[in-house]
N, C-alpha and C positions, 0 to 999 in steps of 0.2 A: 505495498499500500503507500501511495505517498501522499503529503499534501498539496493539493493543487488549486484550490481557490477560500481566497476570503470574500463572504457575502455582506451586502447591505442591501438591509431593508431603505428602499427609496420613495417618497411619495412622487417624485419625478429622474428616476434613474438617468434618464440622459443629461442632464443638468448636473447631477452630482456627479456621475462618471467620468462627464468631463473635467472637471472643478480636478478632482483626485489626479483624474491623466494629463495635466499640468502641473499640480504639484509635484507627483512624482518623473514625470518623464516617459511614461511608460506607451504604449502602443495600440490603438484601438483593434477588436476582437469582430466579426461579422457576430451577430446577435438575433437573430428572430423571433425572439419570446416576447419583446414589450420592454424589455431591461437595455442594458449596458454593458459590455464586457472592456476588461483591457490587462494589459498583459507586462507583467514587471520581470523581464530575462534577469537571473542573475546570476549563475554560472554553470558549464560544462551542461546544458539544456536543462538545466534546472532553472525553474521561471513558478512563480505566485501572480495568477489570476485574480484581478479584481470585478467584483461580480456585484451586481447592483439591480436589485429586482424588485418590480411595482407593487407596494401596498397603498390601501384606501388610505389612510391618516397616517402623520406621524406619529413614528414609536414614541412611549413615555416613558417607557422603564429607565431603571440607571443604564452606564454603559457598562457590561462587563467585559468585553473586547474591546479595545483599542490600539489604534497607531501611534507608537512612538518615533517620531522622525528624526532624522539626524538632522541634528544643528552644527556641535563642534564648534571650532575654532570661528565660524561662519551664522554663529546660531542668530544675532541681532539682525544680520542680513536676510536668514530666511524667511526668520518671523515676519519684516517688512514686504520680502517678495510672496509669501503666503497670503498675509492680509492683503495684498493688492490684488491677486485672483478672488477674493470674496471669503478670505475666513474674516471671522470675528473673534476679540479678546472671548475668556472665559472662564469663570469661576466657579470652578467646583468644590469648593472650600479646601486647597490646597497650599494656602500661605505662603511663605516665603521660601519660594524653592527655586533651584537652580536653572530649572526647565519651565519656556514658559507652554501656557494652556490654552489652545484654540478651539474654537468649534465652527464646522465645516457649514456651508448654506442650508443644512438642513439638521444643525444642533449636535452632530456627533462630536462629543469631546476628542480629542486627541492633542499630543503635544510635541513639543522641538527641543530637542535634548541639548544638555553642554556637552561638552566634550568627555568622551567617557572611552577608556580604553579596550573595554568590552567590544563596543562596534566598530572594534576595525573590519573592513570588509563589509560591512553588511549592505552599501550600499544606502538608496534614501529611506527605507525602511528600516530604524536598528533594532525596532522590538514589537513586539505584539503582546501585550501584558494580559492576562486571561487570569480571570476574579478566581481563587481557587479556595472550598472551605481546609482543603487538606495539601498543601502544596506535595509536599514528598510523593501523597500518590497518586496524584493527577499528573505527575510527570513521568510517572512510570506508566501510567496510562498513556500516554499523546506520544511518548517513545515507542512503545509497542505499535500504538496506530499510525503513527508517519513515520516509522525508523529514524525519527532523529535522534543527534546524541546530546546525551549529559553535558553542559557547557558551564562553565563558571565565568557566569554574569554579576548582576546586581543582585538581582530576586533570588529571593529562596530557593530557587529550583528554576533553572532554566536551560533547554533544548537547541540544539541548531544542526541542519541539515551536514550529513556527512563530509561534504566539499568543505565543511567549515567557513562558509560565505551563503551570504543574505540573511534576514532577518534572526534574532532572538525569539523564540516560543519563548513569554516566561509566565511561569507561574506564579501569580501574588495572592499573599492572603486577603478574602474576600471583609470588605467592609460590612457588609449583610448579606443575611441567607440568599442563595436564588428565589424570587419571587415566581408567581404564576403568568407570567407576560414572557412571551417567547425574547432573547435577546436579539437587540437590533443587528447585529453584527454577529455572524457566526461563522466557521471555518467548513469545507468540504474535504474529503478526503476522496483517492479513486483507488478501485482496486487495479492489482498487477495480475497479467495473462497468468492461469492456475491457481488465482483468489479465488476460495467461494463465498459466498455472499449470507449462504446459511451458516456455514463455519465462521466466518466474521462477527454475524449477529449474536451465536450465541457466546463467542469471546470477549464479546465488550457486556455482557450482561453479566459474565464470570467474574469479569474484572471490576464491577462497580454499575457498568453505566447501565442505562434503559433503553429499549427498544420504544421508540414514541409513533402514534398514531393520529397523524395532526388532521386524517379527515381534509384531505388535499386531492381526493381521486386517484386514479391509478397513477403514477409516477415511475420511471426508471430508476430510480434511488432510493433508499433505504434513510429514515430518519431516526436520530438518535438523542442521549443523550451523554456526557460524561458524568462521574460519579458526584462531584459537586453541580448537576443539573444543567448545566451549560449546553446547548442544543448542538449538533453536527449531524452533515447527512457522509454516507457510504455512498458513492458513485461507482457505474458499474465496469469495470474493465474495458478498456478500446477494444473494438470488433477487429 
């Protein structure tokens, strides 16, 4: 399996997708689903697709998965550039911190980070922090699910693609337990040739996750939650 997509719920997928495309310098992909998709190339054929799927109204839940963008020595200039693209300053109770919190045009909070050695070779997305009730447990779950490996980062537990390139997946202590609303951002993993969906589904449950039935009709993928309740999708292997 491999981590393939970062998915945003969006009232205006095209507008939000083009905003993030401008921020990250990604490349648009064909999308005939009413959404928008753009690809972040990482290294050695590794990539992360940002997918923007339509929803009827803005999500109102707390952000449990967000983007930390590479700022470093150019943090101030990056903040000004991103504000010029349509972001706004955001106060999520962060207080006096060395990073800058912004919000995208649909109110999704994200951070522009200060210089950190852990973010060498990440590209424009430094990290994907994910709220966790138990970072040790959830790091093991996501390492199995994605094939990413433990990495010595800033968060209690971090994972990274085996190439040592691209963003970190950071498991961070949750400020409050997951509520009933679906996360506004989630991750998709893709099966590889030889992976069996039913075997993966059984293993998800055995490792503390749950199979979900969101009543979205017949879908080619399956929806699950990790042990902390964060939704994710498992996509079928390429034909």
